N, C-alpha and C positions, 0 to 999 in steps of 0.2 A: 598538547602538552602545556601550552601557555594557559589554557582554561583551567587545567588541573592546578597549576601554580597559583593562579588568581583565586580559585576556590579554597585552596589550602590556606592562603594568606588571609582571606576573609574569615575563615573559620577560626584562625589563630587570633585575629583581632577581636572578633566577637567573644571568644573565650576569655580574653584578658579583660575586656570591658564588662563581661558578665560576672566577673569575680570581684568587682568593686564593692566594698562593704556598704551596707545600707543601715542607717540608724534604726535601732529597735524602738518600740513604743512602750513606754512605762505605764503601769497601771495608773489610772487617774486619781485613785483614792487608796491610801494605805496608812498604816500606823507603824511606828518604829521608836527605838531609842536612838538618840543622836548625841554625838560628841562634836563640840564646836570650839575652835581655837583661833584667836586673832592675835598674831604676833606683834602687830603694831600697837594694839590697845592692851596687850598682855592680859587678855580676857579668855578664860576657859570655862565652858559650861557643859554639863551633862544634863540631858533632858529627855522627856517623852514628847513625841510629835504626832499629831493627827493632821494629815495632809489631804486636801481636796482641790485638785486642779480644775474640776468641772465648774465650781462656783467660786474659785480663788479664795479659799479659806485655809487658815492654819491655826492650830491650837498647840502651844508649846508650854509644857509644865516643867520648870527647872527642878532638878533633883540635887544638883551640886554646882556651885559657882566659885571660881578662884580668880582673884584679881583685885582691883581697887575697892570693890564693894562686896559685901557678904550678904546682900539681900537676895531673896529667892522670889521668882515671879511665875505667875500663871498668865500667859499672854494669849489673847484671842485676836487674830488678824482677820478682818472681814474686808478684803481688798475691793470687792465689788461695791461696797458702801464707803470705802476709804475711812473705816473706823477701826480703832485699836482699843481694846480693853486690857489694861495692865493691872493685875491684882498683886499686891505685895504681901507675901505670906507672913513677913515679919511684923509689919505695921497694921495688917488687915485692912488696908486702904486700897481702893480701886480708882484708877484714872481712866477716863474716856477721852481719847484724843484722836486727832487726824493721823493716819498712817504716814510715817516719815521715810519709808523705804519702798522701792518698787516690788512687785510680785516676783517671787523666785520660783521658777519652774524647774523642778528637779528631774525632768526628762532630758533626753539628748537634744541639745539645741539644733535648730534647723541650720542647714549649711555648715555643720561642724565637720572638722577633718578627723578621719580615723587615725588613731595612733596604734592600732593593732589589737591583738588579743593575747591574753596571758593567763596563767593559773595563779590564783592566790592559794598558797599552801604548796603541796607537792603533787606533780602529775605522775610521780613514780610510785606513789602509795595510794592504794584503793581507798576511796571515801575520805581523802585528806586534802581535797582541793575543790575550788569552784572556778570555772572558766569565766573570765570577765572581758569586756570590751571597753576600750578607752578612747575618748574623743576630746577634741580641743577646739577652741574658737577664740578669735580676737574681735572685740567689739568696742564701741565707744559709748560713754554714758551721756547724760543730758548736758554735761558741761564740756563735752568734746574730748575728755580724757580717755586714753586707751586702757582697756581692761583685758588681761589675759585670763582665760578660763580653761580648766581641764577637769574632766570627771570620768569615773568608771561605773559601769553597770554590769550586772550579771548577764551573761549571754542568753541564758534561759530565764525567761520571765522579765528581763529588763529592769531589775530592781536596782536602785541607786546604791553604790558602795561608798563613794566619796566624791566631793567636789572641792575645787580650789580656785579662788579668785585672787588675782594680784593686780594692783595698780599703784605704782609709786606716787603718781600725782595725787591720787585720792587717799593715800595712806591706808590702802586695803591690802591685807595679806591674810585671808581667812581660809581655814581648812575645816571641812565638815565631813564626818564619817557617820554611816548609818548601820545600825545593828538590829537584829531580831525583827525584821520587817514582816508585817502581816498585811497582804493585800486586802482592801476593803476597809470599812469603818464599822467597828463593833457597836458603838453607841452613837446613833444619829443625833442625840441631844448634846453631843460634845461641843457643838458650835453655838449653843445658847449661852449667853454671858452669865457669869455667876450672879447670885442674888445681890451680893454686895456691890456689883457694878450697875445695878438697875435702880438704885436708890439715890438719885441726885436731886 
């Protein structure tokens, strides 16, 4: 009888631990439209992004900007080379400079905590929802300041839905939403700098 109780208890424990959520793996390369809002800087941007986590590259072409400045930019970040090319659509000028921010990985962070799953839209109406998984993590930046992070991804395909960073000490309160995501990169030449950026 005692063996049966121990076996039942072992099966129950293994069942509970077997149900712990595991972070999904996002596609390493994709393209999307993105909405970015920084409440501290009062900065709002709508843009197109091409993302490559294999070689740590991003291309962000702004379509709309609301804030203190009305300039529009085409920015190429080459993190492996620590180089940023920033083309101003208004002035037609390009600046080549050192990258001033760390690489942003839009996948689920390692050692993140699961906040559960939920439907965006309605689970009661057919084809009117998408099941997402939400994760969070607290970490410190290079200055030792605490940053709270939370993000959501589609459960199927692990595509990013949104990410949110908050740090009172660093004046960071940014929200990023992703739309119309297409896995893969349509044009491999997208990470070649514009011709205006190569004439220094």
